[in-house]
C-alpha positions as CSV (number, residue, x, y, z in Angstrom):
1,K,124.0,79.7,105.5
2,P,124.3,76.8,107.9
3,I,124.2,77.8,111.6
4,N,126.7,75.1,112.6
5,D,129.3,72.6,111.3
6,A,126.7,69.9,111.1
7,G,125.0,71.8,108.3
8,D,121.8,72.7,110.2
9,I,119.8,75.5,108.6
10,D,118.3,78.3,110.7
11,P,114.6,77.5,111.2
12,D,113.6,81.0,110.4
13,C,115.0,80.4,106.9
14,L,112.8,77.3,106.4
15,N,109.5,79.1,107.1
16,L,109.5,80.3,103.5
17,S,108.3,83.8,104.2
18,I,111.2,86.3,104.7
19,S,114.9,86.5,104.3
20,K,117.2,86.9,107.4
21,P,120.1,89.4,107.2
22,G,123.5,87.7,107.1
23,V,121.9,84.2,107.1
24,C,119.6,83.5,104.2
25,N,117.8,84.6,101.1
26,V,114.2,83.3,100.6
27,Y,113.0,83.1,97.1
28,V,109.3,82.3,96.4
29,G,107.9,81.3,93.1
30,T,106.5,84.7,92.3
31,I,110.0,86.2,92.6
32,L,111.5,83.5,90.3
33,D,108.7,84.0,87.7
34,D,109.6,87.7,87.3
35,P,112.3,88.1,84.5
36,V,113.3,91.6,85.8
37,V,114.1,90.2,89.3
38,V,115.9,87.2,87.9
39,A,118.1,89.5,85.8
40,D,119.2,91.1,89.1
41,F,121.0,87.9,90.1
42,D,123.7,88.9,87.6
43,S,126.7,90.4,89.6
44,A,127.5,92.7,86.6
45,N,124.0,94.3,87.0
46,P,124.0,97.6,89.0
47,G,121.1,96.4,91.1
48,F,122.9,93.4,92.4
49,C,122.4,93.0,96.2
50,D,120.6,96.3,96.6
51,V,118.4,96.5,99.6
52,A,115.2,95.8,97.6
53,E,116.7,92.8,95.7
54,P,115.9,89.2,96.8
55,D,119.6,88.4,97.3
56,S,120.4,91.3,99.6
57,S,120.0,89.6,103.0
58,W,123.0,87.3,102.4
59,C,124.7,88.8,99.4
60,P,126.9,86.4,97.3
61,T,129.7,89.0,97.3
62,S,129.9,88.8,101.1
63,R,130.4,85.0,101.3
64,L,133.7,83.6,102.2
65,N,135.3,81.5,99.4
66,S,139.1,81.9,99.5
67,F,142.0,80.1,101.0
68,A,143.0,83.3,102.9
69,S,139.6,83.9,104.6
70,G,138.1,80.4,104.6
71,F,135.0,78.9,103.1
72,D,131.3,79.4,103.8
73,S,128.8,76.7,103.2
74,V,125.5,77.3,101.4
75,G,122.3,75.3,102.1
76,V,119.5,75.0,99.5
77,Y,116.0,74.1,100.7
78,V,113.3,73.5,98.1
79,S,109.6,73.1,99.0
80,I,107.0,72.6,96.4
81,R,103.2,72.1,96.8
82,H,101.7,69.9,94.2
83,Q,97.9,69.9,93.7
84,H,96.7,66.7,92.2
85,L,94.9,67.4,88.9
86,T,92.4,64.7,88.5
87,G,92.0,63.3,92.0
88,F,91.7,59.8,90.4
89,V,94.7,58.2,92.2
90,F,95.4,60.4,95.2
91,G,92.1,62.2,95.7
92,S,91.7,65.9,95.4
93,S,94.3,66.7,98.0
94,S,97.7,68.3,97.6
95,R,101.2,67.0,98.5
96,T,104.2,69.0,99.7
97,I,107.6,67.8,98.4
98,S,110.7,69.2,100.0
99,D,114.4,68.5,100.3
100,I,117.6,70.2,101.6
101,T,121.3,70.0,100.8
102,V,124.3,71.8,102.2
103,M,127.5,72.4,100.2
104,Q,130.8,74.1,100.8
105,L,131.5,77.0,98.4
106,E,134.4,76.4,96.0
107,P,137.5,78.6,96.1
108,E,137.3,81.7,93.9
109,V,140.0,81.9,91.3
110,N,141.5,85.4,91.1
């Protein structure tokens, strides 16, 4: 969730370690590799947004997306560390690739 109208993301959300209540959910690769956890992203699932779930800090059902209440924006930050396999071109080092985008939520049709 951006912290201002310029779309800036809370720095605590970019440190890639923990989610921040009411502000962001942090998903690390091990969470996304677990099919049981990924199944919990389904809003029809009884575990959706439970305290132990990865989406509980900023639950999708609490986001504003209607003409009556207004619209939240959502930021997506992706950071990936790539380890070079052969070391032939870039040496044996690794490289971090990251990007961020912020979008306004679309209205929900009732």
